[in-house]
PyMOL Python script that loads the backbone (N, CA, C, O; Angstrom):
from pymol import cmd

cmd.read_pdbstr("""\
ATOM      1  N   MET A   1      92.239 106.163 112.744  1.00  0.00           N
ATOM      2  CA  MET A   1      90.880 106.306 112.274  1.00  0.00           C
ATOM      3  C   MET A   1      90.906 106.992 110.918  1.00  0.00           C
ATOM      4  O   MET A   1      91.660 107.945 110.723  1.00  0.00           O
ATOM      5  N   CYS A   2      90.099 106.524 109.982  1.00  0.00           N
ATOM      6  CA  CYS A   2      89.963 107.153 108.670  1.00  0.00           C
ATOM      7  C   CYS A   2      88.869 108.216 108.730  1.00  0.00           C
ATOM      8  O   CYS A   2      87.886 108.077 109.458  1.00  0.00           O
ATOM      9  N   ILE A   3      89.058 109.258 107.965  1.00  0.00           N
ATOM     10  CA  ILE A   3      88.080 110.336 107.901  1.00  0.00           C
ATOM     11  C   ILE A   3      87.720 110.571 106.438  1.00  0.00           C
ATOM     12  O   ILE A   3      88.603 110.680 105.586  1.00  0.00           O
ATOM     13  N   VAL A   4      86.421 110.648 106.147  1.00  0.00           N
ATOM     14  CA  VAL A   4      85.932 110.924 104.803  1.00  0.00           C
ATOM     15  C   VAL A   4      85.082 112.179 104.871  1.00  0.00           C
ATOM     16  O   VAL A   4      84.192 112.290 105.714  1.00  0.00           O
ATOM     17  N   ILE A   5      85.357 113.131 103.976  1.00  0.00           N
ATOM     18  CA  ILE A   5      84.623 114.400 103.942  1.00  0.00           C
ATOM     19  C   ILE A   5      84.183 114.664 102.517  1.00  0.00           C
ATOM     20  O   ILE A   5      84.950 114.443 101.580  1.00  0.00           O
ATOM     21  N   GLY A   6      82.975 115.127 102.343  1.00  0.00           N
ATOM     22  CA  GLY A   6      82.484 115.577 101.048  1.00  0.00           C
ATOM     23  C   GLY A   6      81.982 116.999 101.176  1.00  0.00           C
ATOM     24  O   GLY A   6      81.299 117.332 102.144  1.00  0.00           O
ATOM     25  N   LYS A   7      82.314 117.851 100.201  1.00  0.00           N
ATOM     26  CA  LYS A   7      81.870 119.251 100.238  1.00  0.00           C
ATOM     27  C   LYS A   7      81.538 119.696  98.827  1.00  0.00           C
ATOM     28  O   LYS A   7      82.220 119.328  97.871  1.00  0.00           O
ATOM     29  N   TYR A   8      80.495 120.485  98.705  1.00  0.00           N
ATOM     30  CA  TYR A   8      80.116 121.036  97.415  1.00  0.00           C
ATOM     31  C   TYR A   8      80.668 122.452  97.291  1.00  0.00           C
ATOM     32  O   TYR A   8      80.433 123.288  98.163  1.00  0.00           O
ATOM     33  N   PHE A   9      81.399 122.724  96.214  1.00  0.00           N
ATOM     34  CA  PHE A   9      81.918 124.053  95.909  1.00  0.00           C
ATOM     35  C   PHE A   9      81.166 124.575  94.687  1.00  0.00           C
ATOM     36  O   PHE A   9      81.038 123.865  93.689  1.00  0.00           O
ATOM     37  N   ASP A  10      80.665 125.816  94.756  1.00  0.00           N
ATOM     38  CA  ASP A  10      79.862 126.378  93.664  1.00  0.00           C
ATOM     39  C   ASP A  10      80.590 126.370  92.329  1.00  0.00           C
ATOM     40  O   ASP A  10      79.976 126.096  91.298  1.00  0.00           O
ATOM     41  N   ASP A  11      81.892 126.666  92.324  1.00  0.00           N
ATOM     42  CA  ASP A  11      82.626 126.777  91.065  1.00  0.00           C
ATOM     43  C   ASP A  11      83.244 125.460  90.592  1.00  0.00           C
ATOM     44  O   ASP A  11      83.734 125.386  89.465  1.00  0.00           O
ATOM     45  N   ILE A  12      83.231 124.413  91.436  1.00  0.00           N
ATOM     46  CA  ILE A  12      83.854 123.131  91.087  1.00  0.00           C
ATOM     47  C   ILE A  12      82.846 121.996  91.064  1.00  0.00           C
ATOM     48  O   ILE A  12      82.859 121.175  90.147  1.00  0.00           O
ATOM     49  N   GLY A  13      81.984 121.941  92.048  1.00  0.00           N
ATOM     50  CA  GLY A  13      81.063 120.813  92.233  1.00  0.00           C
ATOM     51  C   GLY A  13      81.461 120.058  93.492  1.00  0.00           C
ATOM     52  O   GLY A  13      82.100 120.621  94.381  1.00  0.00           O
ATOM     53  N   TRP A  14      81.087 118.786  93.571  1.00  0.00           N
ATOM     54  CA  TRP A  14      81.398 117.977  94.744  1.00  0.00           C
ATOM     55  C   TRP A  14      82.858 117.557  94.749  1.00  0.00           C
ATOM     56  O   TRP A  14      83.415 117.180  93.718  1.00  0.00           O
ATOM     57  N   VAL A  15      83.467 117.628  95.920  1.00  0.00           N
ATOM     58  CA  VAL A  15      84.857 117.224  96.109  1.00  0.00           C
ATOM     59  C   VAL A  15      84.898 116.298  97.322  1.00  0.00           C
ATOM     60  O   VAL A  15      84.277 116.580  98.347  1.00  0.00           O
ATOM     61  N   GLY A  16      85.635 115.190  97.199  1.00  0.00           N
ATOM     62  CA  GLY A  16      85.784 114.258  98.310  1.00  0.00           C
ATOM     63  C   GLY A  16      87.212 114.266  98.825  1.00  0.00           C
ATOM     64  O   GLY A  16      88.160 114.345  98.044  1.00  0.00           O
ATOM     65  N   PHE A  17      87.363 114.185 100.125  1.00  0.00           N
ATOM     66  CA  PHE A  17      88.664 114.150 100.786  1.00  0.00           C
ATOM     67  C   PHE A  17      88.689 112.939 101.711  1.00  0.00           C
ATOM     68  O   PHE A  17      87.670 112.572 102.296  1.00  0.00           O
ATOM     69  N   LYS A  18      89.857 112.325 101.835  1.00  0.00           N
ATOM     70  CA  LYS A  18      89.950 111.154 102.706  1.00  0.00           C
ATOM     71  C   LYS A  18      91.382 110.981 103.184  1.00  0.00           C
ATOM     72  O   LYS A  18      92.326 111.186 102.420  1.00  0.00           O
ATOM     73  N   ASN A  19      91.544 110.606 104.437  1.00  0.00           N
ATOM     74  CA  ASN A  19      92.852 110.145 104.910  1.00  0.00           C
ATOM     75  C   ASN A  19      92.724 108.671 105.247  1.00  0.00           C
ATOM     76  O   ASN A  19      91.618 108.175 105.463  1.00  0.00           O
ATOM     77  N   ARG A  20      93.818 107.987 105.293  1.00  0.00           N
ATOM     78  CA  ARG A  20      93.798 106.549 105.606  1.00  0.00           C
ATOM     79  C   ARG A  20      94.938 106.266 106.573  1.00  0.00           C
ATOM     80  O   ARG A  20      96.078 106.046 106.162  1.00  0.00           O
ATOM     81  N   ASP A  21      94.619 106.276 107.852  1.00  0.00           N
ATOM     82  CA  ASP A  21      95.622 106.025 108.886  1.00  0.00           C
ATOM     83  C   ASP A  21      95.938 104.542 108.949  1.00  0.00           C
ATOM     84  O   ASP A  21      95.040 103.707 109.055  1.00  0.00           O
ATOM     85  N   ARG A  22      97.199 104.228 108.884  1.00  0.00           N
ATOM     86  CA  ARG A  22      97.650 102.850 109.000  1.00  0.00           C
ATOM     87  C   ARG A  22      98.889 102.797 109.866  1.00  0.00           C
ATOM     88  O   ARG A  22      99.620 103.781 109.982  1.00  0.00           O
ATOM     89  N   ASN A  23      99.124 101.644 110.476  1.00  0.00           N
ATOM     90  CA  ASN A  23     100.287 101.448 111.341  1.00  0.00           C
ATOM     91  C   ASN A  23     101.446 100.818 110.586  1.00  0.00           C
ATOM     92  O   ASN A  23     102.364 100.287 111.211  1.00  0.00           O
ATOM     93  N   TYR A  24     101.428 100.861 109.275  1.00  0.00           N
ATOM     94  CA  TYR A  24     102.509 100.328 108.461  1.00  0.00           C
ATOM     95  C   TYR A  24     102.697 101.261 107.269  1.00  0.00           C
ATOM     96  O   TYR A  24     101.842 102.101 106.990  1.00  0.00           O
ATOM     97  N   VAL A  25     103.801 101.112 106.579  1.00  0.00           N
ATOM     98  CA  VAL A  25     104.043 101.895 105.369  1.00  0.00           C
ATOM     99  C   VAL A  25     103.465 101.109 104.195  1.00  0.00           C
ATOM    100  O   VAL A  25     103.967 100.032 103.872  1.00  0.00           O
ATOM    101  N   PRO A  26     102.423 101.625 103.552  1.00  0.00           N
ATOM    102  CA  PRO A  26     101.781 100.858 102.480  1.00  0.00           C
ATOM    103  C   PRO A  26     102.633 100.828 101.210  1.00  0.00           C
ATOM    104  O   PRO A  26     103.454 101.713 100.967  1.00  0.00           O
ATOM    105  N   GLU A  27     102.416  99.800 100.422  1.00  0.00           N
ATOM    106  CA  GLU A  27     103.001  99.713  99.085  1.00  0.00           C
ATOM    107  C   GLU A  27     101.859  99.959  98.107  1.00  0.00           C
ATOM    108  O   GLU A  27     101.030  99.076  97.887  1.00  0.00           O
ATOM    109  N   LEU A  28     101.812 101.155  97.519  1.00  0.00           N
ATOM    110  CA  LEU A  28     100.686 101.559  96.680  1.00  0.00           C
ATOM    111  C   LEU A  28     101.024 101.435  95.206  1.00  0.00           C
ATOM    112  O   LEU A  28     102.154 101.678  94.784  1.00  0.00           O
ATOM    113  N   SER A  29     100.024 101.052  94.441  1.00  0.00           N
ATOM    114  CA  SER A  29     100.138 101.079  92.991  1.00  0.00           C
ATOM    115  C   SER A  29      98.832 101.657  92.449  1.00  0.00           C
ATOM    116  O   SER A  29      97.787 101.579  93.095  1.00  0.00           O
ATOM    117  N   PHE A  30      98.909 102.232  91.262  1.00  0.00           N
ATOM    118  CA  PHE A  30      97.751 102.861  90.641  1.00  0.00           C
ATOM    119  C   PHE A  30      97.513 102.223  89.282  1.00  0.00           C
ATOM    120  O   PHE A  30      98.456 101.845  88.587  1.00  0.00           O
ATOM    121  N   GLU A  31      96.253 102.108  88.915  1.00  0.00           N
ATOM    122  CA  GLU A  31      95.893 101.469  87.665  1.00  0.00           C
ATOM    123  C   GLU A  31      94.815 102.298  86.976  1.00  0.00           C
ATOM    124  O   GLU A  31      93.785 102.600  87.579  1.00  0.00           O
ATOM    125  N   HIS A  32      95.044 102.664  85.725  1.00  0.00           N
ATOM    126  CA  HIS A  32      94.065 103.394  84.924  1.00  0.00           C
ATOM    127  C   HIS A  32      93.420 102.396  83.977  1.00  0.00           C
ATOM    128  O   HIS A  32      94.060 101.930  83.035  1.00  0.00           O
ATOM    129  N   LEU A  33      92.156 102.064  84.219  1.00  0.00           N
ATOM    130  CA  LEU A  33      91.445 101.071  83.424  1.00  0.00           C
ATOM    131  C   LEU A  33      90.647 101.762  82.328  1.00  0.00           C
ATOM    132  O   LEU A  33      89.805 102.616  82.603  1.00  0.00           O
ATOM    133  N   THR A  34      90.917 101.387  81.092  1.00  0.00           N
ATOM    134  CA  THR A  34      90.235 102.001  79.958  1.00  0.00           C
ATOM    135  C   THR A  34      89.474 100.965  79.136  1.00  0.00           C
ATOM    136  O   THR A  34      89.067 101.247  78.009  1.00  0.00           O
ATOM    137  N   ASP A  35      89.280  99.767  79.691  1.00  0.00           N
ATOM    138  CA  ASP A  35      88.658  98.676  78.947  1.00  0.00           C
ATOM    139  C   ASP A  35      87.151  98.835  78.779  1.00  0.00           C
ATOM    140  O   ASP A  35      86.552  98.153  77.947  1.00  0.00           O
ATOM    141  N   SER A  36      86.539  99.709  79.540  1.00  0.00           N
ATOM    142  CA  SER A  36      85.102  99.941  79.416  1.00  0.00           C
ATOM    143  C   SER A  36      84.810 101.393  79.768  1.00  0.00           C
ATOM    144  O   SER A  36      85.678 102.101  80.280  1.00  0.00           O
ATOM    145  N   GLN A  37      83.610 101.827  79.499  1.00  0.00           N
ATOM    146  CA  GLN A  37      83.206 103.190  79.841  1.00  0.00           C
ATOM    147  C   GLN A  37      82.427 103.148  81.132  1.00  0.00           C
ATOM    148  O   GLN A  37      81.663 102.198  81.306  1.00  0.00           O
ATOM    149  N   PRO A  38      82.543 104.070  82.042  1.00  0.00           N
ATOM    150  CA  PRO A  38      83.571 105.108  82.007  1.00  0.00           C
ATOM    151  C   PRO A  38      84.918 104.577  82.473  1.00  0.00           C
ATOM    152  O   PRO A  38      84.980 103.559  83.163  1.00  0.00           O
ATOM    153  N   HIS A  39      85.983 105.249  82.104  1.00  0.00           N
ATOM    154  CA  HIS A  39      87.328 104.876  82.547  1.00  0.00           C
ATOM    155  C   HIS A  39      87.396 104.993  84.063  1.00  0.00           C
ATOM    156  O   HIS A  39      86.632 105.738  84.676  1.00  0.00           O
ATOM    157  N   ARG A  40      88.338 104.234  84.666  1.00  0.00           N
ATOM    158  CA  ARG A  40      88.477 104.243  86.125  1.00  0.00           C
ATOM    159  C   ARG A  40      89.943 104.391  86.509  1.00  0.00           C
ATOM    160  O   ARG A  40      90.834 103.894  85.820  1.00  0.00           O
ATOM    161  N   LEU A  41      90.177 105.082  87.618  1.00  0.00           N
ATOM    162  CA  LEU A  41      91.507 105.163  88.217  1.00  0.00           C
ATOM    163  C   LEU A  41      91.409 104.498  89.582  1.00  0.00           C
ATOM    164  O   LEU A  41      90.625 104.923  90.430  1.00  0.00           O
ATOM    165  N   LEU A  42      92.210 103.447  89.797  1.00  0.00           N
ATOM    166  CA  LEU A  42      92.159 102.694  91.051  1.00  0.00           C
ATOM    167  C   LEU A  42      93.476 102.799  91.790  1.00  0.00           C
ATOM    168  O   LEU A  42      94.545 102.827  91.181  1.00  0.00           O
ATOM    169  N   MET A  43      93.389 102.857  93.119  1.00  0.00           N
ATOM    170  CA  MET A  43      94.561 102.806  93.990  1.00  0.00           C
ATOM    171  C   MET A  43      94.520 101.477  94.725  1.00  0.00           C
ATOM    172  O   MET A  43      93.509 101.138  95.341  1.00  0.00           O
ATOM    173  N   HIS A  44      95.612 100.720  94.666  1.00  0.00           N
ATOM    174  CA  HIS A  44      95.709  99.424  95.338  1.00  0.00           C
ATOM    175  C   HIS A  44      96.745  99.526  96.460  1.00  0.00           C
ATOM    176  O   HIS A  44      97.818 100.100  96.275  1.00  0.00           O
ATOM    177  N   ASP A  45      96.411  98.966  97.619  1.00  0.00           N
ATOM    178  CA  ASP A  45      97.405  98.722  98.656  1.00  0.00           C
ATOM    179  C   ASP A  45      97.866  97.288  98.417  1.00  0.00           C
ATOM    180  O   ASP A  45      97.150  96.341  98.740  1.00  0.00           O
ATOM    181  N   ASP A  46      99.054  97.130  97.854  1.00  0.00           N
ATOM    182  CA  ASP A  46      99.525  95.810  97.438  1.00  0.00           C
ATOM    183  C   ASP A  46      99.759  94.857  98.602  1.00  0.00           C
ATOM    184  O   ASP A  46      99.801  93.643  98.404  1.00  0.00           O
ATOM    185  N   MET A  47      99.914  95.389  99.820  1.00  0.00           N
ATOM    186  CA  MET A  47     100.137  94.527 100.985  1.00  0.00           C
ATOM    187  C   MET A  47      98.838  93.899 101.488  1.00  0.00           C
ATOM    188  O   MET A  47      98.833  92.745 101.918  1.00  0.00           O
ATOM    189  N   THR A  48      97.734  94.653 101.435  1.00  0.00           N
ATOM    190  CA  THR A  48      96.486  94.165 102.024  1.00  0.00           C
ATOM    191  C   THR A  48      95.409  93.833 101.001  1.00  0.00           C
ATOM    192  O   THR A  48      94.429  93.166 101.331  1.00  0.00           O
ATOM    193  N   GLY A  49      95.578  94.288  99.766  1.00  0.00           N
ATOM    194  CA  GLY A  49      94.542  94.090  98.763  1.00  0.00           C
ATOM    195  C   GLY A  49      93.465  95.156  98.802  1.00  0.00           C
ATOM    196  O   GLY A  49      92.508  95.097  98.029  1.00  0.00           O
ATOM    197  N   TYR A  50      93.603  96.123  99.685  1.00  0.00           N
ATOM    198  CA  TYR A  50      92.642  97.225  99.787  1.00  0.00           C
ATOM    199  C   TYR A  50      92.646  98.014  98.481  1.00  0.00           C
ATOM    200  O   TYR A  50      93.703  98.221  97.887  1.00  0.00           O
ATOM    201  N   MET A  51      91.466  98.457  98.030  1.00  0.00           N
ATOM    202  CA  MET A  51      91.377  99.190  96.775  1.00  0.00           C
ATOM    203  C   MET A  51      90.289 100.249  96.885  1.00  0.00           C
ATOM    204  O   MET A  51      89.256 100.015  97.512  1.00  0.00           O
ATOM    205  N   GLU A  52      90.511 101.401  96.285  1.00  0.00           N
ATOM    206  CA  GLU A  52      89.481 102.405  96.129  1.00  0.00           C
ATOM    207  C   GLU A  52      89.771 103.151  94.840  1.00  0.00           C
ATOM    208  O   GLU A  52      90.877 103.067  94.308  1.00  0.00           O
ATOM    209  N   GLY A  53      88.788 103.879  94.336  1.00  0.00           N
ATOM    210  CA  GLY A  53      89.026 104.547  93.073  1.00  0.00           C
ATOM    211  C   GLY A  53      87.946 105.538  92.697  1.00  0.00           C
ATOM    212  O   GLY A  53      87.009 105.794  93.453  1.00  0.00           O
ATOM    213  N   ILE A  54      88.110 106.091  91.492  1.00  0.00           N
ATOM    214  CA  ILE A  54      87.183 107.084  90.961  1.00  0.00           C
ATOM    215  C   ILE A  54      87.022 106.820  89.465  1.00  0.00           C
ATOM    216  O   ILE A  54      87.957 106.374  88.800  1.00  0.00           O
ATOM    217  N   ASN A  55      85.821 107.101  88.942  1.00  0.00           N
ATOM    218  CA  ASN A  55      85.631 106.921  87.508  1.00  0.00           C
ATOM    219  C   ASN A  55      85.591 108.266  86.803  1.00  0.00           C
ATOM    220  O   ASN A  55      85.630 109.314  87.448  1.00  0.00           O
ATOM    221  N   LEU A  56      85.513 108.235  85.490  1.00  0.00           N
ATOM    222  CA  LEU A  56      85.560 109.444  84.676  1.00  0.00           C
ATOM    223  C   LEU A  56      84.388 110.373  84.954  1.00  0.00           C
ATOM    224  O   LEU A  56      84.490 111.581  84.741  1.00  0.00           O
ATOM    225  N   ALA A  57      83.280 109.819  85.425  1.00  0.00           N
ATOM    226  CA  ALA A  57      82.103 110.625  85.743  1.00  0.00           C
ATOM    227  C   ALA A  57      82.226 111.308  87.099  1.00  0.00           C
ATOM    228  O   ALA A  57      81.340 112.069  87.487  1.00  0.00           O
ATOM    229  N   GLY A  58      83.319 111.045  87.830  1.00  0.00           N
ATOM    230  CA  GLY A  58      83.523 111.665  89.132  1.00  0.00           C
ATOM    231  C   GLY A  58      82.904 110.910  90.283  1.00  0.00           C
ATOM    232  O   GLY A  58      82.823 111.436  91.393  1.00  0.00           O
ATOM    233  N   ILE A  59      82.463 109.683  90.044  1.00  0.00           N
ATOM    234  CA  ILE A  59      81.899 108.870  91.116  1.00  0.00           C
ATOM    235  C   ILE A  59      83.044 108.107  91.770  1.00  0.00           C
ATOM    236  O   ILE A  59      83.770 107.367  91.107  1.00  0.00           O
ATOM    237  N   ALA A  60      83.196 108.296  93.078  1.00  0.00           N
ATOM    238  CA  ALA A  60      84.309 107.683  93.809  1.00  0.00           C
ATOM    239  C   ALA A  60      83.796 106.632  94.779  1.00  0.00           C
ATOM    240  O   ALA A  60      82.684 106.734  95.297  1.00  0.00           O
ATOM    241  N   VAL A  61      84.619 105.624  95.017  1.00  0.00           N
ATOM    242  CA  VAL A  61      84.347 104.627  96.042  1.00  0.00           C
ATOM    243  C   VAL A  61      85.423 104.794  97.100  1.00  0.00           C
ATOM    244  O   VAL A  61      86.602 104.547  96.844  1.00  0.00           O
ATOM    245  N   LEU A  62      85.012 105.213  98.290  1.00  0.00           N
ATOM    246  CA  LEU A  62      85.921 105.410  99.414  1.00  0.00           C
ATOM    247  C   LEU A  62      85.392 104.589 100.574  1.00  0.00           C
ATOM    248  O   LEU A  62      84.184 104.387 100.694  1.00  0.00           O
ATOM    249  N   SER A  63      86.273 104.121 101.415  1.00  0.00           N
ATOM    250  CA  SER A  63      85.834 103.441 102.623  1.00  0.00           C
ATOM    251  C   SER A  63      86.620 103.977 103.801  1.00  0.00           C
ATOM    252  O   SER A  63      87.703 104.538 103.637  1.00  0.00           O
ATOM    253  N   ALA A  64      86.073 103.804 104.973  1.00  0.00           N
ATOM    254  CA  ALA A  64      86.722 104.288 106.185  1.00  0.00           C
ATOM    255  C   ALA A  64      86.635 103.215 107.256  1.00  0.00           C
ATOM    256  O   ALA A  64      85.617 102.534 107.379  1.00  0.00           O
ATOM    257  N   SER A  65      87.692 103.066 108.024  1.00  0.00           N
ATOM    258  CA  SER A  65      87.731 102.103 109.113  1.00  0.00           C
ATOM    259  C   SER A  65      87.801 102.847 110.435  1.00  0.00           C
ATOM    260  O   SER A  65      88.611 103.758 110.602  1.00  0.00           O
ATOM    261  N   LEU A  66      86.961 102.460 111.358  1.00  0.00           N
ATOM    262  CA  LEU A  66      86.983 103.078 112.682  1.00  0.00           C
ATOM    263  C   LEU A  66      87.872 102.301 113.649  1.00  0.00           C
ATOM    264  O   LEU A  66      88.275 102.828 114.686  1.00  0.00           O
ATOM    265  N   GLN A  67      88.173 101.061 113.314  1.00  0.00           N
ATOM    266  CA  GLN A  67      88.973 100.192 114.171  1.00  0.00           C
ATOM    267  C   GLN A  67      90.237  99.779 113.427  1.00  0.00           C
ATOM    268  O   GLN A  67      90.371  98.616 113.047  1.00  0.00           O
ATOM    269  N   VAL A  68      91.155 100.697 113.214  1.00  0.00           N
ATOM    270  CA  VAL A  68      92.334 100.439 112.393  1.00  0.00           C
ATOM    271  C   VAL A  68      93.137  99.253 112.917  1.00  0.00           C
ATOM    272  O   VAL A  68      93.545  98.399 112.130  1.00  0.00           O
ATOM    273  N   MET A  69      93.370  99.181 114.198  1.00  0.00           N
ATOM    274  CA  MET A  69      94.168  98.091 114.756  1.00  0.00           C
ATOM    275  C   MET A  69      93.512  96.734 114.480  1.00  0.00           C
ATOM    276  O   MET A  69      94.196  95.782 114.104  1.00  0.00           O
ATOM    277  N   ASP A  70      92.189  96.642 114.667  1.00  0.00           N
ATOM    278  CA  ASP A  70      91.478  95.391 114.411  1.00  0.00           C
ATOM    279  C   ASP A  70      91.451  95.085 112.917  1.00  0.00           C
ATOM    280  O   ASP A  70      91.598  93.933 112.510  1.00  0.00           O
ATOM    281  N   ASP A  71      91.263  96.114 112.110  1.00  0.00           N
ATOM    282  CA  ASP A  71      91.198  95.963 110.670  1.00  0.00           C
ATOM    283  C   ASP A  71      92.521  95.414 110.113  1.00  0.00           C
ATOM    284  O   ASP A  71      92.508  94.567 109.220  1.00  0.00           O
ATOM    285  N   GLU A  72      93.636  95.881 110.625  1.00  0.00           N
ATOM    286  CA  GLU A  72      94.937  95.432 110.138  1.00  0.00           C
ATOM    287  C   GLU A  72      95.227  93.995 110.548  1.00  0.00           C
ATOM    288  O   GLU A  72      95.943  93.296 109.830  1.00  0.00           O
ATOM    289  N   LYS A  73      94.701  93.532 111.672  1.00  0.00           N
ATOM    290  CA  LYS A  73      94.906  92.158 112.098  1.00  0.00           C
ATOM    291  C   LYS A  73      94.238  91.172 111.156  1.00  0.00           C
ATOM    292  O   LYS A  73      94.730  90.061 110.962  1.00  0.00           O
ATOM    293  N   GLU A  74      93.104  91.584 110.564  1.00  0.00           N
ATOM    294  CA  GLU A  74      92.356  90.691 109.665  1.00  0.00           C
ATOM    295  C   GLU A  74      93.176  90.449 108.426  1.00  0.00           C
ATOM    296  O   GLU A  74      92.742  89.726 107.529  1.00  0.00           O
TER     297      GLU A  74
END
""", "prot")
cmd.dss("prot")
cmd.show_as("cartoon", "prot")
cmd.util.cbc("prot")
cmd.orient("prot")
């Protein structure tokens, strides 16, 4: 099961935390896109095509799966 947590810290601002439980060893790659504003940092799971990331403004796209076994079969 994936868990996503967001917390506001007075001295930092909003912080997001996430784990991603999988039944395989992922092959990860990272890409820093600077072709448009704001810049983006993306994480790719090269085996499944799964992607998530964050932009320069601190806006993140995270996803969570509650059915990991079913999700991996797809």
